[in-house]
GUNULUM-604843 format. One record per atom (N, C-alpha, C): x, z, y; atom name. Coordinates in Angstrom, 2 decimals, padded with zeros to 5 digits. Atoms other than C-alpha are relative to their C-alpha. Layout:
% GUNULUM-604843
+---------+---------+---------+------+
:      xx :      zz :      yy : atom :
+---------+---------+---------+------+
:       X :       Z :       Y :   CA :
...
+---------+---------+---------+------+
% end
This chain:
% GUNULUM-604843
+---------+---------+---------+------+
:      xx :      zz :      yy : atom :
+---------+---------+---------+------+
: -000.53 : -001.03 : -000.87 :    N :
:  038.73 :  009.16 : -043.50 :   CA :
: -000.27 :  001.35 : -000.65 :    C :
:  000.12 : -001.27 :  000.72 :    N :
:  039.29 :  012.63 : -044.82 :   CA :
: -000.86 :  001.01 :  000.76 :    C :
:  000.93 : -000.96 : -000.59 :    N :
:  036.35 :  014.90 : -044.05 :   CA :
:  000.58 :  001.40 : -000.02 :    C :
: -000.49 : -001.37 :  000.16 :    N :
:  038.18 :  018.01 : -045.27 :   CA :
:  000.81 :  000.48 :  001.19 :    C :
: -000.81 : -000.46 : -001.13 :    N :
:  040.63 :  018.08 : -042.36 :   CA :
: -000.88 :  000.39 :  001.19 :    C :
:  000.92 : -000.36 : -001.06 :    N :
:  037.65 :  018.20 : -040.00 :   CA :
: -000.79 :  001.25 : -000.38 :    C :
:  000.76 : -001.17 :  000.44 :    N :
:  035.76 :  020.75 : -042.08 :   CA :
:  000.79 :  001.28 :  000.17 :    C :
: -000.82 : -001.19 : -000.26 :    N :
:  038.69 :  023.11 : -041.66 :   CA :
: -000.28 :  000.57 :  001.38 :    C :
:  000.30 : -000.42 : -001.37 :    N :
:  037.59 :  023.25 : -037.99 :   CA :
: -001.50 :  000.06 :  000.27 :    C :
:  001.45 :  000.14 : -000.15 :    N :
:  033.85 :  023.00 : -038.60 :   CA :
: -000.64 :  000.85 : -001.08 :    C :
:  000.42 : -001.01 :  000.97 :    N :
:  032.04 :  025.85 : -040.29 :   CA :
: -001.34 : -000.24 : -000.68 :    C :
:  001.22 :  000.29 :  000.74 :    N :
:  028.77 :  024.22 : -041.41 :   CA :
:  000.37 : -000.34 : -001.44 :    C :
: -000.19 :  000.29 :  001.42 :    N :
:  028.52 :  024.04 : -045.20 :   CA :
: -001.36 : -000.23 : -000.63 :    C :
:  001.24 :  000.21 :  000.74 :    N :
:  025.93 :  023.10 : -047.81 :   CA :
: -000.77 :  001.32 : -000.02 :    C :
:  000.89 :  001.16 : -000.09 :    N :
:  022.97 :  023.25 : -047.51 :   CA :
: -000.23 : -000.51 :  001.42 :    C :
:  000.25 :  000.44 : -001.38 :    N :
:  023.29 :  022.75 : -043.73 :   CA :
:  001.08 : -000.93 :  000.53 :    C :
: -000.95 :  001.03 : -000.43 :    N :
:  026.17 :  020.27 : -043.60 :   CA :
: -000.64 : -001.34 : -000.34 :    C :
:  000.69 :  001.26 :  000.20 :    N :
:  024.60 :  016.84 : -043.12 :   CA :
:  000.91 : -001.21 :  000.19 :    C :
: -000.96 :  001.10 : -000.02 :    N :
:  027.74 :  014.72 : -043.15 :   CA :
:  000.74 :  000.03 : -001.33 :    C :
: -000.69 :  000.09 :  001.28 :    N :
:  029.09 :  013.56 : -046.50 :   CA :
:  001.35 : -000.68 :  000.13 :    C :
: -001.26 :  000.72 : -000.15 :    N :
:  031.84 :  011.28 : -045.23 :   CA :
:  000.15 : -000.45 :  001.44 :    C :
: -000.31 :  000.56 : -001.31 :    N :
:  033.51 :  010.33 : -041.97 :   CA :
:  000.52 : -001.42 : -000.22 :    C :
: -000.43 :  001.40 :  000.10 :    N :
:  033.84 :  006.57 : -041.63 :   CA :
:  001.06 : -000.29 :  001.05 :    C :
: -000.95 :  000.22 : -001.09 :    N :
:  035.58 :  006.51 : -038.27 :   CA :
: -000.21 :  001.05 :  001.07 :    C :
:  000.05 : -000.90 : -001.14 :    N :
:  036.40 :  009.02 : -035.55 :   CA :
:  001.00 : -000.53 :  001.03 :    C :
: -000.86 :  000.36 : -001.12 :    N :
:  037.76 :  007.85 : -032.21 :   CA :
:  000.03 :  001.25 :  000.88 :    C :
: -000.05 : -001.28 : -000.71 :    N :
:  038.94 :  011.14 : -030.66 :   CA :
: -000.45 : -000.11 :  001.45 :    C :
:  000.50 : -000.03 : -001.36 :    N :
:  037.07 :  011.96 : -027.48 :   CA :
: -000.99 : -001.10 :  000.34 :    C :
:  000.89 :  001.12 : -000.32 :    N :
:  034.86 :  008.86 : -027.79 :   CA :
: -001.18 : -000.15 : -000.95 :    C :
:  001.10 :  000.33 :  000.91 :    N :
:  032.84 :  008.27 : -030.95 :   CA :
:  000.27 :  000.47 : -001.43 :    C :
: -000.09 : -000.35 :  001.41 :    N :
:  032.12 :  009.10 : -034.56 :   CA :
: -001.02 : -000.82 : -000.76 :    C :
:  000.91 :  000.64 :  000.95 :    N :
:  030.60 :  007.14 : -037.43 :   CA :
:  000.13 :  000.78 : -001.28 :    C :
:  000.01 : -000.83 :  001.21 :    N :
:  029.58 :  009.22 : -040.43 :   CA :
: -001.08 : -000.49 : -000.95 :    C :
:  000.94 :  000.41 :  001.05 :    N :
:  027.63 :  008.83 : -043.64 :   CA :
: -000.66 :  001.23 : -000.60 :    C :
:  000.75 : -001.04 :  000.69 :    N :
:  024.92 :  010.98 : -045.22 :   CA :
: -000.76 : -000.65 : -001.14 :    C :
:  000.75 :  000.45 :  001.17 :    N :
:  023.68 :  010.31 : -048.75 :   CA :
: -001.18 :  000.95 : -000.19 :    C :
:  001.19 : -000.81 :  000.17 :    N :
:  020.11 :  011.54 : -049.05 :   CA :
: -000.28 :  000.13 : -001.49 :    C :
:  000.15 : -000.27 :  001.43 :    N :
:  019.71 :  013.16 : -052.46 :   CA :
: -001.27 :  000.81 : -000.27 :    C :
:  001.18 : -000.78 :  000.39 :    N :
:  016.67 :  014.53 : -054.27 :   CA :
:  000.33 :  001.48 : -000.13 :    C :
: -000.43 : -001.39 :  000.13 :    N :
:  018.72 :  017.73 : -054.65 :   CA :
:  000.01 :  000.76 :  001.33 :    C :
:  000.02 : -000.68 : -001.30 :    N :
:  018.41 :  018.50 : -050.91 :   CA :
: -001.06 :  001.10 : -000.05 :    C :
:  000.93 : -001.14 :  000.05 :    N :
:  016.80 :  021.93 : -050.58 :   CA :
: -001.27 : -000.24 :  000.81 :    C :
:  001.15 :  000.25 : -000.86 :    N :
:  014.47 :  020.65 : -047.86 :   CA :
: -001.15 : -000.68 : -000.74 :    C :
:  001.04 :  000.75 :  000.69 :    N :
:  012.59 :  018.45 : -050.34 :   CA :
: -000.88 :  000.88 : -000.90 :    C :
:  000.86 : -000.93 :  000.75 :    N :
:  011.23 :  021.50 : -052.18 :   CA :
: -001.33 :  000.15 :  000.73 :    C :
:  001.22 : -000.20 : -000.77 :    N :
:  008.72 :  021.84 : -049.35 :   CA :
: -000.39 : -001.13 :  000.92 :    C :
:  000.27 :  001.08 : -000.98 :    N :
:  008.86 :  018.59 : -047.34 :   CA :
:  000.18 : -001.37 : -000.63 :    C :
:  001.19 : -000.51 :  000.66 :    N :
:  007.04 :  017.19 : -049.28 :   CA :
:  000.20 : -000.21 : -001.49 :    C :
: -000.29 :  000.12 :  001.43 :    N :
:  007.14 :  017.79 : -053.06 :   CA :
: -000.54 : -001.29 : -000.63 :    C :
:  000.59 :  001.21 :  000.59 :    N :
:  004.86 :  014.83 : -053.83 :   CA :
:  000.51 : -001.30 :  000.64 :    C :
: -000.59 :  001.17 : -000.68 :    N :
:  006.54 :  012.45 : -051.32 :   CA :
:  001.13 :  000.50 :  000.90 :    C :
: -001.10 : -000.59 : -000.77 :    N :
:  009.97 :  013.70 : -050.22 :   CA :
:  000.42 : -000.85 :  001.20 :    C :
: -000.42 :  000.64 : -001.25 :    N :
:  010.76 :  012.82 : -046.59 :   CA :
:  000.99 :  000.90 :  000.72 :    C :
: -000.96 : -000.74 : -000.79 :    N :
:  013.79 :  013.90 : -044.58 :   CA :
: -000.65 :  000.33 :  001.35 :    C :
:  000.60 : -000.35 : -001.29 :    N :
:  012.45 :  015.85 : -041.56 :   CA :
:  000.78 : -000.64 :  001.16 :    C :
: -000.63 :  000.66 : -001.15 :    N :
:  013.13 :  014.04 : -038.28 :   CA :
:  000.98 :  000.90 :  000.74 :    C :
: -000.89 : -000.91 : -000.72 :    N :
:  014.69 :  017.13 : -036.73 :   CA :
:  001.40 :  000.02 : -000.63 :    C :
: -001.32 :  000.03 :  000.64 :    N :
:  017.49 :  016.82 : -039.30 :   CA :
:  000.81 : -001.22 :  000.43 :    C :
: -000.73 :  001.13 : -000.58 :    N :
:  018.37 :  013.40 : -037.84 :   CA :
:  000.74 :  000.47 :  001.26 :    C :
: -000.64 : -000.54 : -001.20 :    N :
:  019.08 :  015.24 : -034.58 :   CA :
:  001.20 :  000.86 : -000.39 :    C :
: -001.09 : -000.86 :  000.46 :    N :
:  021.20 :  017.79 : -036.44 :   CA :
:  001.18 : -000.84 : -000.50 :    C :
: -001.08 :  000.88 :  000.47 :    N :
:  023.18 :  014.98 : -038.13 :   CA :
:  000.80 : -000.56 :  001.18 :    C :
: -000.70 :  000.55 : -001.17 :    N :
:  023.96 :  013.42 : -034.75 :   CA :
:  000.80 :  001.08 :  000.72 :    C :
: -000.72 : -001.10 : -000.65 :    N :
:  024.92 :  016.80 : -033.27 :   CA :
:  001.26 :  000.37 : -000.78 :    C :
: -001.18 : -000.32 :  000.80 :    N :
:  027.27 :  017.54 : -036.18 :   CA :
:  001.07 : -001.08 :  000.17 :    C :
: -000.97 :  001.08 : -000.21 :    N :
:  028.91 :  014.12 : -035.77 :   CA :
:  000.67 :  000.11 :  001.37 :    C :
: -000.57 : -000.12 : -001.34 :    N :
:  029.40 :  014.78 : -032.05 :   CA :
:  001.09 :  001.06 :  000.05 :    C :
: -001.03 : -001.05 :  000.01 :    N :
:  031.35 :  017.97 : -032.73 :   CA :
:  001.28 : -000.52 : -000.66 :    C :
: -001.18 :  000.59 :  000.65 :    N :
:  033.69 :  015.97 : -035.01 :   CA :
:  000.88 : -000.73 :  001.01 :    C :
: -000.75 :  000.72 : -001.03 :    N :
:  034.69 :  013.93 : -031.94 :   CA :
:  000.97 :  000.94 :  000.71 :    C :
: -000.84 : -000.93 : -000.74 :    N :
:  036.03 :  017.01 : -030.18 :   CA :
:  000.88 :  000.84 : -000.91 :    C :
: -000.88 : -000.68 :  000.96 :    N :
:  037.36 :  018.75 : -033.28 :   CA :
:  001.24 : -000.85 : -000.21 :    C :
: -001.15 :  000.89 :  000.20 :    N :
:  039.59 :  015.69 : -033.64 :   CA :
:  000.87 : -000.07 :  001.25 :    C :
: -000.78 :  000.20 : -001.22 :    N :
:  040.63 :  015.33 : -029.99 :   CA :
:  000.78 :  001.24 :  000.43 :    C :
: -000.61 : -001.20 : -000.56 :    N :
:  041.37 :  018.89 : -029.02 :   CA :
:  000.52 :  000.98 : -001.04 :    C :
: -000.42 : -000.88 :  001.09 :    N :
:  042.17 :  020.40 : -032.42 :   CA :
: -000.60 :  001.40 :  000.16 :    C :
:  000.68 : -001.28 : -000.13 :    N :
:  039.59 :  023.11 : -031.82 :   CA :
:  000.03 :  000.75 : -001.32 :    C :
:  000.01 : -000.81 :  001.22 :    N :
:  039.93 :  025.92 : -034.30 :   CA :
: -001.34 :  000.66 : -000.22 :    C :
:  001.30 : -000.65 :  000.14 :    N :
:  036.44 :  027.20 : -033.63 :   CA :
: -001.13 : -000.96 :  000.37 :    C :
:  001.01 :  001.00 : -000.31 :    N :
:  034.38 :  024.02 : -033.49 :   CA :
: -001.40 :  000.41 : -000.45 :    C :
:  001.30 : -000.45 :  000.44 :    N :
:  031.60 :  025.89 : -035.26 :   CA :
: -000.82 :  000.57 :  001.14 :    C :
:  000.72 : -000.58 : -001.12 :    N :
:  030.68 :  027.32 : -031.86 :   CA :
: -000.55 : -001.04 :  000.95 :    C :
:  000.66 :  001.03 : -000.78 :    N :
:  029.66 :  023.97 : -030.41 :   CA :
: -001.48 :  000.03 : -000.37 :    C :
:  001.43 : -000.12 :  000.29 :    N :
:  025.87 :  024.19 : -030.07 :   CA :
: -000.79 : -001.05 :  000.76 :    C :
:  000.92 :  000.93 : -000.62 :    N :
:  023.05 :  021.82 : -029.27 :   CA :
: -000.63 :  000.67 :  001.21 :    C :
:  000.51 : -000.60 : -001.22 :    N :
:  022.00 :  022.45 : -025.68 :   CA :
: -001.26 : -000.69 :  000.53 :    C :
:  001.13 :  000.74 : -000.55 :    N :
:  019.47 :  019.71 : -024.88 :   CA :
: -000.22 : -001.27 : -000.82 :    C :
:  000.35 :  001.23 :  000.70 :    N :
:  017.66 :  016.85 : -026.60 :   CA :
: -000.90 : -000.81 :  000.93 :    C :
:  000.72 :  000.83 : -000.95 :    N :
:  016.33 :  013.91 : -024.59 :   CA :
: -000.34 : -001.35 : -000.61 :    C :
:  000.45 :  001.34 :  000.38 :    N :
:  014.31 :  010.82 : -025.46 :   CA :
:  000.36 : -000.40 : -001.42 :    C :
: -000.24 :  000.34 :  001.40 :    N :
:  014.77 :  011.00 : -029.21 :   CA :
: -001.26 : -000.64 : -000.57 :    C :
:  001.11 :  000.70 :  000.64 :    N :
:  012.59 :  008.55 : -031.11 :   CA :
:  000.27 : -000.07 : -001.49 :    C :
: -000.07 :  000.11 :  001.46 :    N :
:  011.90 :  008.66 : -034.83 :   CA :
: -000.75 : -001.27 : -000.38 :    C :
:  000.56 :  001.32 :  000.24 :    N :
:  011.30 :  005.10 : -035.97 :   CA :
: -000.34 : -000.27 : -001.46 :    C :
:  000.24 :  000.19 :  001.44 :    N :
:  011.46 :  005.26 : -039.78 :   CA :
:  000.31 :  001.31 : -000.70 :    C :
: -000.27 : -001.21 :  000.78 :    N :
:  011.57 :  007.91 : -042.49 :   CA :
:  001.11 : -000.27 : -001.01 :    C :
: -001.03 :  000.08 :  001.03 :    N :
:  014.37 :  008.62 : -044.94 :   CA :
: -000.45 :  000.78 : -001.22 :    C :
:  000.38 : -000.61 :  001.27 :    N :
:  013.89 :  009.48 : -048.59 :   CA :
:  001.21 :  000.05 : -000.93 :    C :
: -001.11 : -000.03 :  000.96 :    N :
:  016.11 :  010.33 : -051.56 :   CA :
:  000.40 : -001.41 : -000.44 :    C :
: -000.55 :  001.30 :  000.35 :    N :
:  018.38 :  007.42 : -052.41 :   CA :
:  000.49 : -000.77 :  001.22 :    C :
: -000.45 :  000.68 : -001.21 :    N :
:  018.87 :  006.36 : -048.78 :   CA :
:  001.42 :  000.43 :  000.37 :    C :
: -001.34 : -000.28 : -000.51 :    N :
:  022.37 :  006.14 : -047.34 :   CA :
: -000.07 : -000.19 :  001.51 :    C :
:  000.16 :  000.02 : -001.45 :    N :
:  022.30 :  007.02 : -043.65 :   CA :
:  001.36 : -000.14 :  000.68 :    C :
: -001.19 :  000.15 : -000.85 :    N :
:  024.87 :  005.91 : -041.09 :   CA :
: -000.33 :  000.66 :  001.33 :    C :
:  000.18 : -000.74 : -001.25 :    N :
:  025.21 :  008.24 : -038.12 :   CA :
:  001.05 : -000.50 :  000.98 :    C :
: -000.90 :  000.47 : -001.05 :    N :
:  026.73 :  006.73 : -034.96 :   CA :
: -000.25 :  000.81 :  001.25 :    C :
:  000.10 : -000.81 : -001.21 :    N :
:  027.44 :  008.92 : -031.96 :   CA :
:  001.13 : -000.41 :  000.94 :    C :
: -001.03 :  000.29 : -000.99 :    N :
:  029.27 :  008.11 : -028.73 :   CA :
: -000.17 :  000.92 :  001.20 :    C :
:  000.00 : -000.86 : -001.18 :    N :
:  030.23 :  010.26 : -025.77 :   CA :
: -000.53 : -000.79 :  001.18 :    C :
:  000.61 :  000.66 : -001.15 :    N :
:  028.15 :  009.40 : -022.71 :   CA :
:  000.46 :  000.65 :  001.30 :    C :
: -000.50 : -000.68 : -001.19 :    N :
:  029.72 :  011.89 : -020.29 :   CA :
:  000.33 :  001.45 : -000.32 :    C :
: -000.41 : -001.38 :  000.21 :    N :
:  031.43 :  015.25 : -020.11 :   CA :
: -000.02 :  000.70 :  001.34 :    C :
:  000.17 : -000.76 : -001.23 :    N :
:  030.61 :  017.88 : -017.52 :   CA :
:  000.37 :  001.44 : -000.27 :    C :
: -000.46 : -001.35 :  000.31 :    N :
:  032.69 :  021.03 : -017.83 :   CA :
: -000.04 :  000.24 : -001.50 :    C :
:  000.11 : -000.33 :  001.42 :    N :
:  031.78 :  022.61 : -021.16 :   CA :
: -001.17 : -000.69 : -000.68 :    C :
:  001.10 :  000.76 :  000.57 :    N :
:  028.85 :  020.26 : -021.70 :   CA :
:  000.40 : -001.45 : -000.20 :    C :
: -000.26 :  001.41 :  000.26 :    N :
:  029.05 :  016.82 : -023.25 :   CA :
: -001.31 : -000.66 : -000.40 :    C :
:  001.21 :  000.75 :  000.30 :    N :
:  026.25 :  014.26 : -023.35 :   CA :
:  000.36 : -001.16 : -000.93 :    C :
: -000.24 :  001.03 :  001.01 :    N :
:  025.98 :  011.85 : -026.28 :   CA :
: -001.22 : -000.89 : -000.16 :    C :
:  001.04 :  000.90 :  000.48 :    N :
:  023.98 :  008.85 : -027.40 :   CA :
:  000.24 : -000.16 : -001.49 :    C :
: -000.19 :  000.13 :  001.43 :    N :
:  023.32 :  008.50 : -031.09 :   CA :
: -001.11 : -000.76 : -000.68 :    C :
:  000.99 :  000.65 :  000.87 :    N :
:  021.55 :  006.60 : -033.82 :   CA :
:  000.25 :  000.44 : -001.43 :    C :
: -000.08 : -000.15 :  001.44 :    N :
:  020.81 :  007.18 : -037.46 :   CA :
: -000.67 : -001.25 : -000.56 :    C :
:  000.54 :  001.24 :  000.55 :    N :
:  020.31 :  003.99 : -039.46 :   CA :
:  000.17 : -000.04 : -001.52 :    C :
: -000.06 :  000.21 :  001.45 :    N :
:  019.78 :  002.85 : -043.04 :   CA :
: -000.19 : -001.49 : -000.26 :    C :
:  000.08 :  001.43 :  000.30 :    N :
:  020.43 : -000.67 : -044.32 :   CA :
: -000.20 : -000.84 :  001.25 :    C :
:  000.07 :  000.75 : -001.24 :    N :
:  020.80 : -001.88 : -040.75 :   CA :
: -001.21 :  000.29 :  000.88 :    C :
:  001.19 : -000.35 : -000.78 :    N :
:  017.44 : -000.47 : -039.59 :   CA :
:  000.19 :  001.37 :  000.65 :    C :
: -000.13 : -001.27 : -000.71 :    N :
:  017.47 :  002.25 : -036.94 :   CA :
: -001.16 :  000.91 : -000.40 :    C :
:  000.97 : -001.01 :  000.42 :    N :
:  015.71 :  005.37 : -038.21 :   CA :
: -000.36 :  000.94 :  001.16 :    C :
:  000.18 : -000.90 : -001.14 :    N :
:  016.18 :  007.55 : -035.12 :   CA :
:  001.07 : -000.33 :  001.04 :    C :
: -000.97 :  000.22 : -001.07 :    N :
:  017.88 :  007.24 : -031.75 :   CA :
: -000.34 :  000.91 :  001.17 :    C :
:  000.26 : -000.83 : -001.16 :    N :
:  018.28 :  009.29 : -028.62 :   CA :
:  001.27 :  000.53 :  000.63 :    C :
: -001.08 : -000.64 : -000.73 :    N :
:  020.43 :  011.31 : -026.27 :   CA :
: -000.11 :  001.50 : -000.19 :    C :
:  000.00 : -001.46 :  000.13 :    N :
:  021.46 :  014.92 : -026.54 :   CA :
:  001.26 :  000.55 :  000.65 :    C :
: -001.12 : -000.69 : -000.63 :    N :
:  023.80 :  017.44 : -024.94 :   CA :
:  000.45 :  001.14 : -000.90 :    C :
: -000.60 : -001.05 :  000.81 :    N :
:  026.17 :  019.77 : -026.75 :   CA :
:  000.87 :  000.87 :  000.91 :    C :
: -000.90 : -000.94 : -000.66 :    N :
:  027.83 :  022.88 : -025.37 :   CA :
:  001.25 :  000.06 : -000.86 :    C :
: -001.24 :  000.14 :  000.77 :    N :
:  031.44 :  022.39 : -026.42 :   CA :
:  000.64 :  001.35 : -000.31 :    C :
: -000.71 : -001.24 :  000.34 :    N :
:  033.47 :  025.04 : -028.20 :   CA :
:  001.20 :  000.19 :  000.91 :    C :
: -001.17 : -000.33 : -000.80 :    N :
:  036.31 :  026.76 : -026.46 :   CA :
:  001.27 : -000.38 : -000.76 :    C :
: -001.30 :  000.35 :  000.56 :    N :
:  039.82 :  025.46 : -027.07 :   CA :
:  000.70 :  001.29 : -000.42 :    C :
: -000.66 : -001.23 :  000.47 :    N :
:  041.90 :  027.96 : -029.09 :   CA :
:  000.96 :  000.60 :  001.00 :    C :
: -000.93 : -000.52 : -001.00 :    N :
:  044.37 :  028.26 : -026.23 :   CA :
: -000.73 :  000.52 :  001.23 :    C :
:  000.79 : -000.49 : -001.13 :    N :
:  041.51 :  029.20 : -023.89 :   CA :
: -000.24 : -001.07 :  001.03 :    C :
:  000.22 :  001.10 : -000.97 :    N :
:  041.56 :  025.83 : -022.09 :   CA :
: -001.28 : -000.72 : -000.37 :    C :
:  001.22 :  000.77 :  000.25 :    N :
:  038.35 :  023.81 : -021.74 :   CA :
:  000.32 : -001.42 : -000.32 :    C :
+---------+---------+---------+------+
% end
């Protein structure tokens, strides 16, 4: 699936874009994305130089970025960069990720309430769940002014 068409509506870029490829997007429902963890990630300069580990909070960011792709696809938002994380609930970090890991990010819509959308998500590697939880995103405004 072509990531570029979504990036045209999504303003995160390196070093803060944590999606390398979209595997599947079901508009308004779900997204499956891929993140290749590389030793070149700027975060590994300080976390930790002797044993590089992907910070758990970045798993949350990966899931949040994947959630915005769901609505960038459905509503053709031109300003999807304004979707922001509003709430994080019951996130568990089960395993760590290191350079060389290939992460699969799965996010599904759990409910939409006005301009807020609740999601469930997981980040996994080689079939093992690394992180899972629920979170809420404040959705961007539709370019035509409709919610």
